[in-house]
MOPAC internal coordinates of N, CA, C and O (Angstrom, degrees):
PM7 1SCF
backbone

  N    0.0000 0     0.00 0     0.00 0    0    0    0
  C    1.4459 1     0.00 0     0.00 0    1    0    0
  C    1.5282 1   108.18 1     0.00 0    2    1    0
  O    1.2310 1   120.96 1   -30.49 1    3    2    1
  N    1.3050 1   115.76 1   149.51 1    3    2    1
  C    1.4653 1   122.21 1   173.79 1    5    3    2
  C    1.5274 1   107.93 1  -110.67 1    6    5    3
  O    1.2310 1   120.78 1   -42.57 1    7    6    5
  N    1.3346 1   116.11 1   137.43 1    7    6    5
  C    1.4591 1   120.44 1   174.73 1    9    7    6
  C    1.5208 1   108.99 1  -124.14 1   10    9    7
  O    1.2310 1   120.94 1   -33.79 1   11   10    9
  N    1.3188 1   115.81 1   146.21 1   11   10    9
  C    1.4601 1   123.24 1   179.47 1   13   11   10
  C    1.5208 1   109.07 1  -133.69 1   14   13   11
  O    1.2310 1   120.93 1   -44.30 1   15   14   13
  N    1.3270 1   115.83 1   135.70 1   15   14   13
  C    1.4598 1   122.74 1   172.90 1   17   15   14
  C    1.5211 1   106.99 1  -125.32 1   18   17   15
  O    1.2310 1   120.20 1   -42.50 1   19   18   17
  N    1.3337 1   117.22 1   137.50 1   19   18   17
  C    1.4566 1   120.12 1   178.90 1   21   19   18
  C    1.5219 1   109.76 1  -145.16 1   22   21   19
  O    1.2310 1   120.93 1   -43.35 1   23   22   21
  N    1.3155 1   115.82 1   136.65 1   23   22   21
  C    1.4645 1   121.99 1   177.10 1   25   23   22
  C    1.5198 1   108.14 1  -127.35 1   26   25   23
  O    1.2310 1   120.91 1   -37.40 1   27   26   25
  N    1.3220 1   115.87 1   142.60 1   27   26   25
  C    1.4559 1   122.35 1   178.42 1   29   27   26
  C    1.5230 1   108.85 1  -113.70 1   30   29   27
  O    1.2310 1   120.93 1   -44.04 1   31   30   29
  N    1.3125 1   115.82 1   135.96 1   31   30   29
  C    1.4546 1   121.67 1   179.76 1   33   31   30
  C    1.5231 1   109.43 1  -108.80 1   34   33   31
  O    1.2310 1   121.15 1   -44.19 1   35   34   33
  N    1.3082 1   115.41 1   135.81 1   35   34   33
  C    1.4591 1   122.25 1   178.03 1   37   35   34
  C    1.5268 1   108.24 1  -104.21 1   38   37   35
  O    1.2310 1   120.48 1   -53.93 1   39   38   37
  N    1.3199 1   116.70 1   126.07 1   39   38   37
  C    1.4666 1   120.48 1  -175.96 1   41   39   38
  C    1.5263 1   111.44 1   -56.11 1   42   41   39
  O    1.2310 1   120.10 1   139.84 1   43   42   41
  N    1.3192 1   117.41 1   -40.16 1   43   42   41
  C    1.4609 1   120.93 1  -178.22 1   45   43   42
  C    1.5269 1   111.82 1   -66.87 1   46   45   43
  O    1.2310 1   120.38 1   138.05 1   47   46   45
  N    1.3160 1   116.88 1   -41.95 1   47   46   45
  C    1.4669 1   120.65 1  -177.15 1   49   47   46
  C    1.5251 1   113.44 1   -87.16 1   50   49   47
  O    1.2310 1   120.44 1   142.81 1   51   50   49
  N    1.3465 1   116.77 1   -37.19 1   51   50   49
  C    1.4564 1   121.49 1  -171.23 1   53   51   50
  C    1.5233 1   114.46 1  -105.78 1   54   53   51
  O    1.2310 1   120.10 1   168.89 1   55   54   53
  N    1.3156 1   117.42 1   -11.11 1   55   54   53
  C    1.4570 1   120.38 1  -178.12 1   57   55   54
  C    1.5159 1   113.93 1    87.51 1   58   57   55
  O    1.2310 1   120.73 1   167.16 1   59   58   57
  N    1.3200 1   116.21 1   -12.84 1   59   58   57
  C    1.4617 1   121.72 1   176.06 1   61   59   58
  C    1.5194 1   108.36 1  -138.79 1   62   61   59
  O    1.2310 1   120.85 1   -25.07 1   63   62   61
  N    1.2977 1   115.97 1   154.93 1   63   62   61
  C    1.4545 1   120.64 1   174.63 1   65   63   62
  C    1.5120 1   109.51 1  -113.07 1   66   65   63
  O    1.2310 1   120.25 1   -36.00 1   67   66   65
  N    1.2999 1   117.13 1   144.00 1   67   66   65
  C    1.4570 1   120.45 1   178.52 1   69   67   66
  C    1.5032 1   111.99 1   141.37 1   70   69   67
  O    1.2310 1   121.28 1    19.66 1   71   70   69
  N    1.3124 1   115.15 1  -160.34 1   71   70   69
  C    1.4586 1   119.52 1  -178.27 1   73   71   70
  C    1.5215 1   109.97 1  -151.45 1   74   73   71
  O    1.2310 1   121.52 1   -14.73 1   75   74   73
  N    1.3181 1   114.69 1   165.27 1   75   74   73
  C    1.4643 1   122.19 1   173.24 1   77   75   74
  C    1.5219 1   106.54 1  -135.00 1   78   77   75
  O    1.2310 1   121.29 1   -41.40 1   79   78   77
  N    1.3287 1   115.13 1   138.60 1   79   78   77
  C    1.4652 1   120.09 1  -179.09 1   81   79   78
  C    1.5186 1   108.98 1  -136.62 1   82   81   79
  O    1.2310 1   121.26 1   -43.97 1   83   82   81
  N    1.3465 1   115.20 1   136.03 1   83   82   81
  C    1.4580 1   121.90 1   174.53 1   85   83   82
  C    1.5207 1   107.13 1  -125.09 1   86   85   83
  O    1.2310 1   120.77 1   -52.27 1   87   86   85
  N    1.3149 1   116.13 1   127.73 1   87   86   85
  C    1.4649 1   122.76 1   177.94 1   89   87   86
  C    1.5178 1   108.52 1  -125.34 1   90   89   87
  O    1.2310 1   120.85 1   -37.09 1   91   90   89
  N    1.3072 1   115.98 1   142.91 1   91   90   89
  C    1.4616 1   121.22 1   175.89 1   93   91   90
  C    1.5250 1   108.47 1  -135.87 1   94   93   91
  O    1.2310 1   121.14 1   -45.91 1   95   94   93
  N    1.3102 1   115.43 1   134.09 1   95   94   93
  C    1.4632 1   122.45 1   173.08 1   97   95   94
  C    1.5240 1   108.79 1  -101.40 1   98   97   95
  O    1.2310 1   121.08 1   -17.96 1   99   98   97
  N    1.3064 1   115.53 1   162.04 1   99   98   97
  C    1.4685 1   122.20 1   176.57 1  101   99   98
  C    1.5270 1   112.23 1    55.63 1  102  101   99
  O    1.2310 1   120.74 1  -132.32 1  103  102  101
  N    1.3227 1   116.20 1    47.68 1  103  102  101
  C    1.4629 1   122.16 1   177.74 1  105  103  102
  C    1.5301 1   107.66 1   -96.75 1  106  105  103
  O    1.2310 1   120.90 1   -63.12 1  107  106  105
  N    1.3318 1   115.89 1   116.88 1  107  106  105
  C    1.4618 1   120.05 1  -176.33 1  109  107  106
  C    1.5242 1   114.09 1  -128.99 1  110  109  107
  O    1.2310 1   119.93 1   171.33 1  111  110  109
  N    1.3387 1   117.74 1    -8.67 1  111  110  109
  C    1.4649 1   119.85 1  -177.85 1  113  111  110
  C    1.5291 1   110.16 1  -125.17 1  114  113  111
  O    1.2310 1   121.08 1   -21.14 1  115  114  113
  N    1.3211 1   115.53 1   158.86 1  115  114  113
  C    1.4658 1   120.04 1   175.03 1  117  115  114
  C    1.5209 1   111.68 1   -63.22 1  118  117  115
  O    1.2310 1   120.38 1   147.45 1  119  118  117
  N    1.3265 1   116.87 1   -32.55 1  119  118  117
  C    1.4621 1   120.37 1   177.36 1  121  119  118
  C    1.5305 1   110.32 1   -61.16 1  122  121  119
  O    1.2310 1   120.38 1   139.20 1  123  122  121
  N    1.3118 1   116.87 1   -40.80 1  123  122  121
  C    1.4646 1   121.03 1   178.98 1  125  123  122
  C    1.5222 1   111.25 1   -68.42 1  126  125  123
  O    1.2310 1   120.02 1   141.22 1  127  126  125
  N    1.3275 1   117.57 1   -38.78 1  127  126  125
  C    1.4712 1   121.01 1   177.49 1  129  127  126
  C    1.5298 1   109.54 1   -64.35 1  130  129  127
  O    1.2310 1   120.32 1   133.51 1  131  130  129
  N    1.3339 1   117.00 1   -46.49 1  131  130  129
  C    1.4627 1   120.79 1  -179.72 1  133  131  130
  C    1.5285 1   110.81 1   -61.11 1  134  133  131
  O    1.2310 1   119.99 1   140.55 1  135  134  133
  N    1.3126 1   117.62 1   -39.45 1  135  134  133
  C    1.4562 1   121.75 1   178.31 1  137  135  134
  C    1.5284 1   110.93 1   -63.18 1  138  137  135
  O    1.2310 1   120.13 1   138.39 1  139  138  137
  N    1.3164 1   117.36 1   -41.61 1  139  138  137
  C    1.4741 1   121.43 1   178.65 1  141  139  138
  C    1.5264 1   110.75 1   -66.64 1  142  141  139
  O    1.2310 1   120.08 1   140.27 1  143  142  141
  N    1.3169 1   117.45 1   -39.73 1  143  142  141
  C    1.4674 1   120.82 1   177.71 1  145  143  142
  C    1.5249 1   109.64 1   -63.04 1  146  145  143
  O    1.2310 1   120.32 1   136.42 1  147  146  145
  N    1.3339 1   116.99 1   -43.58 1  147  146  145
  C    1.4684 1   121.04 1   177.25 1  149  147  146
  C    1.5288 1   110.79 1   -58.67 1  150  149  147
  O    1.2310 1   120.35 1   132.52 1  151  150  149
  N    1.3277 1   116.93 1   -47.48 1  151  150  149
  C    1.4643 1   120.41 1  -179.80 1  153  151  150
  C    1.5242 1   111.46 1   -61.78 1  154  153  151
  O    1.2310 1   120.61 1   141.31 1  155  154  153
  N    1.3331 1   116.45 1   -38.69 1  155  154  153
  C    1.4645 1   121.03 1   177.52 1  157  155  154
  C    1.5284 1   110.81 1   -63.05 1  158  157  155
  O    1.2310 1   120.54 1   133.10 1  159  158  157
  N    1.3185 1   116.57 1   -46.90 1  159  158  157
  C    1.4683 1   120.20 1  -179.58 1  161  159  158
  C    1.5242 1   111.37 1   -63.34 1  162  161  159
  O    1.2310 1   120.14 1   140.18 1  163  162  161
  N    1.3146 1   117.33 1   -39.82 1  163  162  161
  C    1.4665 1   120.30 1   176.90 1  165  163  162
  C    1.5245 1   110.33 1   -63.19 1  166  165  163
  O    1.2310 1   120.31 1   136.75 1  167  166  165
  N    1.3279 1   117.00 1   -43.25 1  167  166  165
  C    1.4545 1   120.99 1   178.87 1  169  167  166
  C    1.5113 1   113.02 1   -65.25 1  170  169  167
  O    1.2310 1   120.70 1   151.18 1  171  170  169
  N    1.3307 1   116.26 1   -28.82 1  171  170  169
  C    1.4659 1   121.23 1  -179.76 1  173  171  170
  C    1.5291 1   111.99 1   -83.68 1  174  173  171
  O    1.2310 1   120.36 1  -178.95 1  175  174  173
  N    1.3363 1   116.91 1     1.05 1  175  174  173
  C    1.4532 1   119.56 1   174.93 1  177  175  174
  C    1.5146 1   115.88 1   105.45 1  178  177  175
  O    1.2310 1   119.67 1   179.84 1  179  178  177
  N    1.3107 1   118.24 1    -0.16 1  179  178  177
  C    1.4620 1   120.80 1   177.89 1  181  179  178
  C    1.5330 1   108.19 1   -85.89 1  182  181  179
  O    1.2310 1   121.29 1  -109.98 1  183  182  181
  N    1.3282 1   115.14 1    70.02 1  183  182  181
  C    1.4581 1   120.92 1  -171.01 1  185  183  182
  C    1.5280 1   114.16 1   -71.99 1  186  185  183
  O    1.2310 1   119.94 1   176.56 1  187  186  185
  N    1.2995 1   117.72 1    -3.44 1  187  186  185
  C    1.4621 1   121.27 1   178.71 1  189  187  186
  C    1.5269 1   112.30 1   -93.66 1  190  189  187
  O    1.2310 1   119.80 1   176.96 1  191  190  189
  N    1.3332 1   117.99 1    -3.04 1  191  190  189
  C    1.4668 1   121.38 1   179.01 1  193  191  190
  C    1.5262 1   108.94 1   -75.02 1  194  193  191
  O    1.2310 1   120.58 1   -54.12 1  195  194  193
  N    1.3241 1   116.50 1   125.88 1  195  194  193
  C    1.4653 1   121.02 1   177.84 1  197  195  194
  C    1.5161 1   112.15 1  -100.85 1  198  197  195
  O    1.2310 1   120.09 1   145.15 1  199  198  197
  N    1.3228 1   117.42 1   -34.85 1  199  198  197
  C    1.4602 1   120.98 1  -179.12 1  201  199  198
  C    1.5163 1   108.53 1  -159.53 1  202  201  199
  O    1.2310 1   120.92 1   -16.32 1  203  202  201
  N    1.3128 1   115.84 1   163.68 1  203  202  201
  C    1.4619 1   122.99 1   177.10 1  205  203  202
  C    1.5199 1   107.36 1  -127.79 1  206  205  203
  O    1.2310 1   120.69 1   -42.50 1  207  206  205
  N    1.3098 1   116.29 1   137.50 1  207  206  205
  C    1.4533 1   120.63 1   179.77 1  209  207  206
  C    1.5087 1   112.12 1  -131.38 1  210  209  207
  O    1.2310 1   121.67 1   -21.36 1  211  210  209
  N    1.3238 1   114.42 1   158.64 1  211  210  209
  C    1.4630 1   121.76 1   176.07 1  213  211  210
  C    1.5206 1   108.88 1  -121.80 1  214  213  211
  O    1.2310 1   121.09 1   -41.96 1  215  214  213
  N    1.3080 1   115.53 1   138.04 1  215  214  213
  C    1.4550 1   121.27 1   175.07 1  217  215  214
  C    1.5263 1   107.92 1   -93.64 1  218  217  215
  O    1.2310 1   120.64 1   -58.58 1  219  218  217
  N    1.3291 1   116.37 1   121.42 1  219  218  217
  C    1.4646 1   120.90 1  -179.01 1  221  219  218
  C    1.5353 1   109.90 1   -88.06 1  222  221  219
  O    1.2310 1   120.85 1   -17.18 1  223  222  221
  N    1.3207 1   115.97 1   162.82 1  223  222  221
  C    1.4686 1   120.24 1  -176.59 1  225  223  222
  C    1.5246 1   113.49 1   -68.49 1  226  225  223
  O    1.2310 1   119.86 1   170.47 1  227  226  225
  N    1.3360 1   117.87 1    -9.53 1  227  226  225
  C    1.4643 1   119.94 1   175.49 1  229  227  226
  C    1.5358 1   112.14 1   -94.83 1  230  229  227
  O    1.2310 1   120.75 1  -174.13 1  231  230  229
  N    1.3458 1   116.17 1     5.87 1  231  230  229
  C    1.4484 1   121.29 1   176.72 1  233  231  230
  C    1.5169 1   114.83 1    91.84 1  234  233  231
  O    1.2310 1   119.60 1   174.65 1  235  234  233
  N    1.3134 1   118.36 1    -5.35 1  235  234  233
  C    1.4577 1   120.89 1   179.52 1  237  235  234
  C    1.5324 1   109.73 1   -85.88 1  238  237  235
  O    1.2310 1   121.64 1   -20.94 1  239  238  237
  N    1.3317 1   114.47 1   159.06 1  239  238  237
  C    1.4565 1   121.68 1   177.33 1  241  239  238
  C    1.5248 1   109.13 1  -110.85 1  242  241  239
  O    1.2310 1   121.44 1   -37.71 1  243  242  241
  N    1.3201 1   114.85 1   142.29 1  243  242  241
  C    1.4546 1   121.54 1   175.18 1  245  243  242
  C    1.5222 1   106.80 1  -120.10 1  246  245  243
  O    1.2310 1   120.64 1   -52.73 1  247  246  245
  N    1.3362 1   116.39 1   127.27 1  247  246  245
  C    1.4682 1   122.27 1  -177.93 1  249  247  246
  C    1.5116 1   110.61 1  -111.57 1  250  249  247
  O    1.2310 1   121.12 1   -22.43 1  251  250  249
  N    1.3152 1   115.47 1   157.57 1  251  250  249
  C    1.4611 1   121.00 1   179.35 1  253  251  250
  C    1.5192 1   111.46 1   -64.13 1  254  253  251
  O    1.2310 1   121.81 1   -21.95 1  255  254  253
  N    1.3055 1   114.13 1   158.05 1  255  254  253
  C    1.4551 1   119.52 1   177.14 1  257  255  254
  C    1.5201 1   108.93 1  -104.59 1  258  257  255
  O    1.2310 1   120.47 1   -31.61 1  259  258  257
  N    1.2948 1   116.70 1   148.39 1  259  258  257
  C    1.4544 1   121.82 1   177.84 1  261  259  258
  C    1.5094 1   108.48 1   -84.62 1  262  261  259
  O    1.2310 1   121.15 1   -56.07 1  263  262  261
  N    1.3229 1   115.41 1   123.93 1  263  262  261
  C    1.4671 1   119.12 1  -178.99 1  265  263  262
  C    1.4998 1   110.88 1   -96.86 1  266  265  263
  O    1.2310 1   120.10 1   180.00 1  267  266  265

Protein backbone atom coordinates (compact mmCIF):
# COMPACT_ATOMS: atom_id res chain seq x y z
CA UNK A 1 0.00 0.00 0.00
CA UNK A 2 1.09 3.59 -0.57
CA UNK A 3 0.24 6.33 1.92
CA UNK A 4 0.52 10.09 1.45
CA UNK A 5 0.27 12.92 3.98
CA UNK A 6 0.28 16.58 2.96
CA UNK A 7 -0.11 19.83 4.88
CA UNK A 8 -0.41 23.34 3.48
CA UNK A 9 0.82 26.40 5.33
CA UNK A 10 -0.73 29.83 4.92
CA UNK A 11 1.67 32.74 5.38
CA UNK A 12 -0.97 34.83 7.15
CA UNK A 13 -1.98 32.10 9.61
CA UNK A 14 1.24 30.09 9.95
CA UNK A 15 3.98 32.64 9.33
CA UNK A 16 5.23 30.70 6.33
CA UNK A 17 3.75 29.73 3.01
CA UNK A 18 4.20 26.36 1.40
CA UNK A 19 3.58 22.71 2.03
CA UNK A 20 5.13 19.52 3.34
CA UNK A 21 4.43 16.06 1.96
CA UNK A 22 5.45 12.60 3.15
CA UNK A 23 4.83 9.54 0.99
CA UNK A 24 5.64 5.93 1.74
CA UNK A 25 5.42 2.91 -0.54
CA UNK A 26 5.19 -0.71 0.56
CA UNK A 27 3.45 0.07 3.86
CA UNK A 28 1.97 -3.11 5.30
CA UNK A 29 2.19 -2.82 9.10
CA UNK A 30 0.90 -0.43 11.75
CA UNK A 31 4.51 0.17 12.77
CA UNK A 32 5.24 1.47 9.27
CA UNK A 33 2.13 3.70 9.30
CA UNK A 34 3.07 5.12 12.72
CA UNK A 35 6.61 5.81 11.49
CA UNK A 36 5.27 7.70 8.45
CA UNK A 37 2.91 9.74 10.64
CA UNK A 38 5.85 10.63 12.91
CA UNK A 39 7.95 11.72 9.93
CA UNK A 40 5.05 13.81 8.62
CA UNK A 41 4.57 15.56 11.97
CA UNK A 42 8.29 16.28 12.24
CA UNK A 43 8.29 17.71 8.72
CA UNK A 44 5.28 19.86 9.56
CA UNK A 45 7.20 21.47 12.42
CA UNK A 46 6.18 19.38 15.43
CA UNK A 47 9.83 18.85 16.31
CA UNK A 48 9.04 17.60 19.81
CA UNK A 49 7.34 14.41 18.56
CA UNK A 50 9.47 11.35 19.37
CA UNK A 51 7.13 8.55 18.33
CA UNK A 52 3.54 7.83 17.31
CA UNK A 53 1.50 4.92 18.58
CA UNK A 54 -1.85 3.30 17.95
CA UNK A 55 -4.05 1.67 20.55
CA UNK A 56 -5.51 -1.58 19.21
CA UNK A 57 -8.92 -2.96 20.18
CA UNK A 58 -7.24 -5.70 22.25
CA UNK A 59 -5.64 -3.07 24.50
CA UNK A 60 -2.11 -3.34 23.11
CA UNK A 61 -0.11 -0.43 21.74
CA UNK A 62 1.79 -0.40 18.47
CA UNK A 63 4.60 2.15 18.06
CA UNK A 64 6.44 3.38 15.00
CA UNK A 65 9.66 1.81 13.92
CA UNK A 66 12.88 3.73 13.41
CA UNK A 67 13.98 3.54 9.81
